[in-house]
C-alpha positions in Angstrom: -63.2 110.9 6.1 -61.2 112.7 4.0 -57.3 113.5 3.9 -57.8 117.2 5.3 -60.3 115.8 8.3 -57.4 113.3 9.4 -55.2 116.3 9.1 -57.2 117.9 11.4 -58.4 115.5 13.6 -54.0 115.0 14.0 -53.3 118.0 15.2 -56.5 118.3 17.5 -57.1 114.9 19.4 -53.8 112.7 19.2 -55.4 110.2 21.1 -58.8 110.0 18.4 -56.3 109.8 15.8 -54.3 107.1 18.1 -56.8 104.9 18.1 -58.6 105.4 14.6 -55.6 104.3 13.1 -54.1 101.6 15.4 -56.3 98.6 13.5 -55.6 99.7 9.8 -53.7 97.4 7.6 -49.8 98.9 7.5 -47.5 98.8 4.5 -43.6 98.9 4.4 -42.3 99.9 0.9 -39.4 101.3 -0.9 -38.3 103.6 -3.1 -35.5 102.3 -5.1 -33.7 103.0 -8.6 -31.1 105.0 -10.0 -29.8 108.1 -8.7 -31.2 112.0 -9.1 -34.5 109.4 -10.6 -36.6 111.5 -8.1 -37.1 108.6 -5.4 -36.5 111.3 -2.3 -38.9 114.0 -4.4 -41.5 111.1 -4.7 -41.9 110.9 -1.1 -42.2 114.6 -0.7 -44.5 114.7 -2.7 -46.3 111.9 -0.9 -46.9 113.8 2.5 -47.5 116.9 1.3 -49.9 116.1 -1.3 -51.8 113.6 1.9 -51.5 116.8 4.3 -49.8 115.5 7.0 -46.6 117.7 6.7 -47.4 120.5 9.8 -46.6 124.6 9.4 -43.5 124.4 11.1 -41.6 121.7 9.0 -43.0 123.3 6.4 -41.1 126.3 6.9 -38.7 124.9 7.5 -38.3 123.1 4.6 -38.9 126.5 2.6 -36.1 128.2 4.4 -33.2 125.1 3.7 -34.9 125.7 0.0 -33.0 128.9 -0.4 -30.0 127.4 0.0 -30.4 123.7 -1.0 -33.3 123.7 -3.7 -32.5 121.5 -6.4 -36.0 122.7 -8.2 -37.1 125.7 -9.8 -40.0 125.8 -7.3 -40.4 127.4 -4.0 -39.1 124.5 -2.3 -37.9 121.4 -2.7 -39.9 118.1 -1.7 -36.9 116.1 -1.6 -35.6 117.9 1.5 -38.4 116.0 4.0 -36.5 113.1 3.5 -32.8 113.9 2.9 -31.3 115.3 6.5 -28.1 115.0 6.3 -26.2 117.5 5.7 -24.0 115.6 2.8 -27.3 114.9 1.0 -28.5 118.5 0.7 -25.2 119.8 -0.4 -24.6 117.0 -2.6 -28.8 116.9 -3.7 -28.5 112.9 -3.5 -29.5 110.3 -1.0 -26.9 108.8 1.1 -28.8 106.7 3.6 -32.1 104.9 4.6 -34.7 107.9 5.6 -37.9 106.3 7.4 -41.0 108.3 6.7 -44.3 107.4 8.3 -48.0 108.7 6.8 -52.0 107.3 6.3 -54.2 107.4 4.6 -58.4 106.4 5.2 -57.4 103.4 4.1 -54.3 102.2 5.3 -50.6 103.0 7.4 -47.3 103.1 5.5 -43.7 103.4 6.5 -41.5 104.1 4.0 -37.9 103.0 3.3 -35.9 106.0 0.7 -33.2 104.8 -0.4 -29.8 106.0 -2.2 -29.6 105.3 -5.7 -25.8 104.7 -6.0 -24.0 102.1 -6.3 -21.8 102.7 -3.5 -24.6 102.5 -1.3 -26.0 99.5 -2.7 -26.0 98.1 0.8 -28.4 100.8 2.1 -30.7 99.6 -0.2 -30.5 95.9 0.5 -30.9 96.7 4.2 -34.0 99.4 3.5 -35.4 96.4 1.5 -35.4 93.5 3.9 -38.5 95.0 6.3 -40.5 95.5 3.5 -43.8 94.0 1.6 -43.4 96.5 -1.9 -40.9 98.2 -3.7 -41.3 101.3 -5.9 -38.7 101.7 -8.9 -38.0 104.9 -9.5 -37.4 105.3 -13.8 -36.0 108.6 -15.4 -38.3 109.0 -18.2 -35.4 110.6 -20.4 -33.2 107.9 -19.4 -35.2 104.7 -19.1 -33.8 101.2 -17.7 -30.5 101.7 -16.7 -27.9 99.7 -15.0 -28.7 100.8 -11.6 -32.3 100.3 -11.9 -31.4 96.1 -13.0 -29.5 96.2 -9.7 -32.2 97.5 -7.3 -35.1 95.1 -9.2 -32.7 92.3 -8.7 -32.1 93.0 -5.1 -35.7 93.4 -4.1 -36.1 89.6 -5.7 -33.6 88.3 -3.5 -35.2 89.8 -0.8 -38.2 88.1 -2.0 -40.4 91.2 -2.7 -43.5 90.1 -4.3 -45.5 93.2 -5.2 -42.8 96.1 -8.0 -44.5 99.6 -9.0 -42.4 100.7 -11.7 -43.1 104.2 -11.0 -41.8 106.2 -14.6 -40.7 109.9 -13.0 -40.0 113.2 -15.1 -42.9 112.7 -17.8 -43.2 115.9 -18.0 -39.6 116.7 -18.9 -40.7 114.0 -21.7 -44.4 116.0 -22.7 -46.3 113.3 -21.3 -45.2 111.1 -24.1 -47.3 107.7 -24.2 -44.8 106.5 -26.7 -42.1 106.9 -24.1 -43.6 105.5 -21.2 -44.6 102.1 -23.5 -41.4 101.7 -24.8 -39.9 102.2 -20.7 -42.5 99.6 -19.9 -41.5 97.1 -22.7 -37.8 97.3 -21.4 -38.5 96.7 -18.0 -40.8 94.0 -19.0 -38.5 92.2 -20.6 -35.9 91.9 -17.5 -38.6 91.4 -15.4 -38.8 88.3 -17.1 -35.7 86.8 -15.5 -36.6 87.9 -11.5 -38.7 86.6 -10.0 -41.6 88.8 -9.0 -44.6 87.6 -9.0 -46.6 91.2 -9.5 -45.3 93.9 -11.4 -47.2 97.3 -12.2 -46.2 100.3 -14.2 -47.6 104.2 -13.1 -46.5 107.1 -15.4 -45.7 110.1 -12.8 -44.5 113.8 -12.2 -43.3 113.7 -8.9 -42.2 117.3 -8.9 -46.2 118.5 -10.3 -48.0 116.0 -8.8 -49.5 114.2 -12.1 -50.5 110.6 -11.2 -48.9 110.5 -7.2 -51.8 111.1 -5.6 -54.2 112.9 -7.5 -54.4 112.4 -11.7 -52.7 114.8 -13.8 -54.7 116.2 -16.8 -51.4 116.0 -18.9 -51.7 111.8 -18.6 -55.1 111.5 -19.6 -54.1 109.0 -22.1 -53.4 106.5 -19.0 -57.0 105.0 -18.0 -55.1 102.9 -14.9 -54.8 104.0 -11.1 -52.6 106.8 -9.2 -49.6 105.5 -7.6 -51.4 106.4 -4.0 -54.4 104.0 -5.3 -52.4 101.5 -6.0 -49.8 101.3 -2.5 -53.8 101.7 -1.1 -55.0 98.8 -3.1 -52.3 96.4 -3.0 -52.7 93.1 -1.2 -50.1 92.0 1.1 -52.1 89.8 3.4 -51.8 86.8 1.1 -47.9 87.5 1.5 -47.8 85.9 4.8 -47.0 82.3 5.7 -49.0 81.0 7.7 -49.4 77.1 7.0 -46.1 76.6 8.6 -45.2 77.9 11.9 -42.4 78.6 13.8 -41.5 80.5 16.6 -37.3 81.2 17.1 -37.2 81.0 21.0 -35.4 84.5 22.4 -35.6 84.1 26.0 -36.7 81.5 28.4 -39.2 83.4 31.0 -39.0 81.7 34.6 -39.8 84.6 37.1 -40.8 81.3 40.2 -41.2 77.8 39.9 -44.9 77.7 38.6 -44.0 79.7 35.3 -41.5 78.7 32.4 -42.6 80.1 29.5 -40.6 80.1 25.8 -40.5 84.0 24.5 -40.3 84.9 21.2 -41.6 86.8 17.7 -43.7 84.3 15.2 -41.8 83.9 12.4 -44.4 82.3 10.4 -47.2 80.5 10.6 -50.5 80.2 13.4 -50.7 78.6 16.9 -53.6 77.5 18.9 -53.7 76.5 22.4 -53.7 72.9 22.7 -51.6 72.3 19.4 -48.6 69.9 19.3 -45.2 71.4 19.2 -41.8 70.3 18.6 -38.8 71.6 19.6 -35.5 71.8 17.2 -33.0 70.8 17.0 -33.6 68.3 20.1 -37.0 67.3 18.4 -38.6 66.7 22.1 -42.6 66.9 21.6 -45.4 68.5 23.7 -48.1 70.6 23.2 -48.8 74.4 24.1 -50.9 75.1 27.6 -51.0 78.5 27.0 -50.3 81.4 25.0 -49.3 84.5 27.2 -49.0 88.1 25.9 -48.7 91.5 27.5 -52.5 91.9 27.2 -53.4 88.7 28.5 -53.7 84.7 26.8 -54.7 84.4 23.9 -56.6 81.7 22.3 -54.6 81.7 18.9 -51.4 83.6 17.4 -49.8 84.2 14.3 -47.0 85.4 12.3 -45.4 88.7 13.5 -47.2 88.6 16.9 -44.6 88.8 20.6 -45.6 86.0 22.7 -44.9 83.6 25.4 -45.9 79.9 25.2 -46.1 77.2 28.0 -46.0 73.8 27.7 -47.1 70.9 29.0 -44.4 69.1 29.5 -40.9 70.2 31.4 -38.7 69.9 27.8 -34.8 71.2 27.9 -35.2 74.8 25.0 -32.9 77.3 24.9 -32.1 80.3 23.2 -31.8 79.8 19.7 -33.8 76.8 19.4 -37.2 77.3 17.0 -40.9 75.3 18.6 -43.0 74.3 15.3 -46.1 72.7 15.2 -45.6 68.8 15.1 -45.9 67.1 11.7 -45.3 63.7 9.8 -45.0 66.4 6.5 -41.2 66.5 5.6 -41.6 69.6 3.7 -43.4 71.6 6.6 -40.3 70.4 8.7 -37.2 72.8 9.4 -33.4 71.3 9.0 -31.4 71.0 11.6 -27.8 71.1 10.0 -23.9 72.3 10.1 -23.8 73.2 6.4 -25.9 74.5 3.5 -25.9 77.2 0.6 -26.8 81.3 0.3 -26.7 84.4 -1.1 -24.8 86.4 0.6 -24.8 90.5 -0.1 -20.8 91.8 0.9 -21.4 94.9 3.2 -17.7 95.5 4.5 -14.7 97.5 3.0 -12.7 94.8 3.9 -13.1 91.6 1.4 -14.8 88.4 2.1 -12.5 85.6 2.1 -13.1 81.6 2.6 -12.1 79.9 5.6 -12.2 82.8 8.2 -14.3 82.6 10.7 -17.0 84.8 12.0 -20.4 85.1 13.9 -23.7 84.4 12.2 -27.1 84.7 13.8 -29.9 83.1 12.4 -32.5 84.0 14.0 -32.1 84.1 17.2 -29.4 81.4 17.7 -25.4 82.9 17.6 -22.6 80.4 16.5 -19.2 80.8 14.6 -18.7 79.9 11.0 -16.7 79.9 8.0 -17.9 80.6 4.6 -16.3 77.1 3.0 -16.6 78.3 -0.7 -17.9 80.8 -3.0 -20.1 78.7 -5.2 -20.5 81.5 -8.3 -20.8 85.4 -7.6 -23.6 87.3 -9.6 -23.4 90.4 -11.9 -26.4 91.9 -10.7 -25.9 93.9 -14.0 -26.5 90.9 -16.5 -27.5 88.2 -14.1 -24.8 86.1 -15.0 -22.8 83.9 -12.9 -19.3 84.2 -12.5 -16.1 83.2 -10.8 -14.6 84.2 -8.0 -12.3 83.5 -5.4 -13.5 86.2 -2.8 -16.3 89.0 -2.2 -16.0 92.5 -2.4 -17.9 95.6 -0.9 -21.7 95.1 -2.6 -21.2 92.2 -4.3 -23.7 89.5 -4.4 -22.4 85.4 -4.2 -23.4 82.3 -3.8 -22.0 80.7 -0.9 -21.2 77.4 1.0 -21.7 78.2 4.6 -20.6 75.5 7.8 -21.3 76.3 11.1 -19.5 75.2 14.5 -22.8 74.2 15.8 -26.7 72.9 14.4 -28.8 75.6 13.5 -32.4 75.3 12.7 -33.0 76.4 9.4 -35.4 77.2 6.0 -35.0 78.3 2.8 -35.8 81.8 2.5 -38.0 81.9 0.0 -39.9 79.6 2.6 -39.8 81.5 5.5 -37.6 84.3 5.5 -37.1 84.8 9.5 -35.4 81.3 9.9 -34.2 81.6 5.8 -31.8 84.4 6.6 -28.8 85.3 8.8 -25.8 88.2 9.1 -22.9 88.0 9.4 -20.7 89.7 12.2 -17.0 90.1 12.5 -15.6 89.0 15.4 -12.9 91.2 16.1 -14.8 94.4 15.3 -18.5 93.4 16.0 -20.0 95.0 13.2 -22.3 93.7 10.9 -20.1 92.5 7.5 -22.8 90.9 5.3 -26.6 89.2 4.8 -27.7 86.1 3.6 -30.8 84.3 1.9 -30.7 80.6 2.5 -31.1 78.9 -0.9 -30.4 74.9 -0.2 -31.0 73.5 3.5 -28.9 70.5 2.3 -25.8 71.2 0.6 -25.3 68.2 -2.6 -21.4 67.4 -2.4 -20.7 69.4 -5.8 -21.6 72.6 -2.8 -19.2 71.2 -0.4 -16.1 71.9 -2.8 -13.8 75.1 -2.6 -13.6 78.1 -4.9 -11.5 77.7 -8.3 -8.4 79.7 -7.1 -7.6 82.3 -9.9 -3.9 81.9 -11.0 -1.8 85.4 -11.5 0.2 85.2 -14.6 3.5 84.9 -12.9 2.2 81.4 -11.7 1.3 80.3 -14.8 4.3 81.3 -16.8 6.1 79.2 -14.1 3.8 76.3 -14.4 4.1 76.6 -18.6 7.9 76.2 -17.9 7.8 73.4 -15.6 5.6 71.5 -17.6 8.2 72.1 -20.6 11.2 71.5 -18.7 10.2 68.5 -16.1 7.2 66.6 -17.6 7.3 64.0 -14.7 6.3 66.3 -12.7 2.9 67.4 -14.8 0.8 65.1 -12.8 1.5 67.4 -9.5 0.7 70.7 -11.5 -3.3 72.5 -11.5 -3.3 73.5 -15.4 -5.1 76.7 -15.7 
C-alpha cells in the first residue's frame, strides 16, 4: 500500500486507518545536534514527503511562512514543529515538540529537541523515552561541541541506535569528501561512547535529498535513505525479556475475594504459574492470574500494564517490586539505602551535597541526599572533573543515600528500576534525573566531595603553617 493510499484512508475512513495501524511496530526517536543544523526542517520534510499533512495545516504554515520564514522557499518546513511564538521569532527550537506519523511498516513518535546548550535538560527529557537518536550535523561546520554533548547524553541514557544525518549537503555542492571527513571525525569521537549501532547518511532536509526519496545529487551514496533506515532498524532485541520486574503502582482490593498488584512491566516476561518474589521483603509466591483490561492473559511482557494475583497472601504495597524467583544473584534486584548514579541537573539553583530531596525510583517515593559528588563529567571532552556542587545542565556521578530501602538495578540492565528523578521538597519541581551506575557502593564512593578552597583560605593556611607549625597537623593542605 502506498503512502498516498494511507493518506486517503486517513481522510476517508479513520476507523479503518486505526485498525490497520494498531498492531504496527512503534519507533520513538529524537532529532538532536547543534542549533541551526536543521532538526525541525528535517521533521517537517519527513511529514511533508510522507503525505500526512492536511490541507488546512499546510495553508496555515504557508501563511505563517510569510512572517517567520527562515528559508527562501514558499514555506518553512520547520514551522510544522516550532509552534511557540518565541521559537518562530528566533527561528530556533526551545522546548521538545512531539509529532506522529506512520509508514506502511511502522508507526513513529518524533521528539524534536532544542540545540542550544542552555536547553540541554530539554534534550535529556526528550531522549529518555526514545529508542533511537538522529544526530544532525551541518555539512559546512562538521562535528561541533553540541554534537558531542547530545551524543554523549544519548549514550548516557542508553540509546543503542544513532543515525548521523549529515545535513545541508546542498550547501557544500554535495561533496563526497566533506561527507567522508565528517563521518571519520564522528567515528573517532563515538569510539568513547557506548552506542553499538551508529549509521551515517548524507541529506538535504530543505530540498528533500535522501530523506524519504533518493536524490540525484547524491548518486555517489549507495546506502539507504533516512526513511528507509528508520523503517528497517531493529529495536525488538533492545528490550530486556530475561529479567522480570514489576514495580507495584497500586494494590487493587475491590472486595474480599480479590487482591491484585497493579503496575507496568519494566522488563522481562511473566507466565501464569511462575514463582515470584516480592522485594524488599523477599517473600515468595506464584502467579495465579494475569488480569488486564481486555481479560486474563496466560503471559505478559515488558511494557504491558497488568494486575497480578498471587496464590499466597503476601504483604505487598506501592513501591515494592515483584520479580521472578531465581537463585541467580545476577538476576536479582538490590535492596539498598546507598548507591551511585549519573545525575543530569535540571534546576537553576545548584545541587548541593547534603541537602535533602525527594526521590522517585520506579513507583517508590522516598527522601534522600546526595552524599558526595564523585566527579563531574565534562561532556565536551568526557574528562572527569572535581566539583563541590552541580549547576544547571551539568552531569556528574554522585553517591546517594536514601531514608528507606529502595529496590534497584543498574540503568544499563533495566531502565525502569535503574532510573529516578529528584524532586525539590519545597517547590515540588523536578530538579534532576539519575541513571544508577552502581547498586552496591564501595568505600571510596562514600567519601565526601573534595572541598574547593578560596584564595583567602589558602593564604590563611599558609600563614598558620609558617607562624604556628604546631597546628600544621590540623590543617588540610591544598
